[in-house]
C-alpha positions, 0 to 999 in steps of 0.5 A: 439541465443547468440545475442538475449539473452542480448536483451531479458534480457534487456527487461525482467528485468524491468518487474521483477524489480517491482515484488512484493510479496503480504503478506496475513494477517487476521484481527487479524494481523492488530494490529501488522501491525500498530506497528512500533517503529523504523520508522513512518508508512503510511498505504494506504488502497486501491483496484485494482478496486477503481478509487480514489485509482488508481488516488492517487497511483502515489503520494504514490509511488513517496513520498515513494521514497522521504521519505525513513525514512517512512515505506509505507504499501499498504494494499489491500482490494480486494476480494479473486479472486484478490489475488495474481495475480491481486494485483501483476499485479497492483503493477507491473504496478504502480511500487509499491516497498513498502510493499504490503499486502492483507487483507484476510477478507470479513467481514468489521466489523472484521477489520474496528474498528481495523483500526479506530473506526470512519472509515465507510469503504470507500476507499481510506483511509490512516493511518499516524503513528508516532514513538510514536503511532497513529497520523492521519486517513484520509478517502478519496483520498489525494492530493499530497500536503496534503500527503507531508504535513502529511509526513513532520509532521511525 
């Protein structure tokens, strides 16, 4: 048993190292979420069932590690049944270490205009906010080169 414990710890610790708490917010919390005065912010809107979201996720995770001066927030728009287990499992599988938030709101009319008045509700979508305030909203999937370009301009 004493010899087995280090082996179990070796294999189990990597799974725990990506354990991520999913913060639950309401539409009324979005304004506060989008106001960071000490650093630029990138808010990625996604869902566990969204193919394009899954495809672009590795780019965001990779760039979050390369741009530590930028705060990354992954805002899940999954339904209630995905919170927190499916979202946490997704975050672990995709090695998301940045802030992970779930929007507990099924009525898009309550939150879409707060995110961007032009937003039609499709995901993925991304908000880039510089220290001075709102900068850019991108609806649709972002290629890695475009993401890097936006991050450099923050």
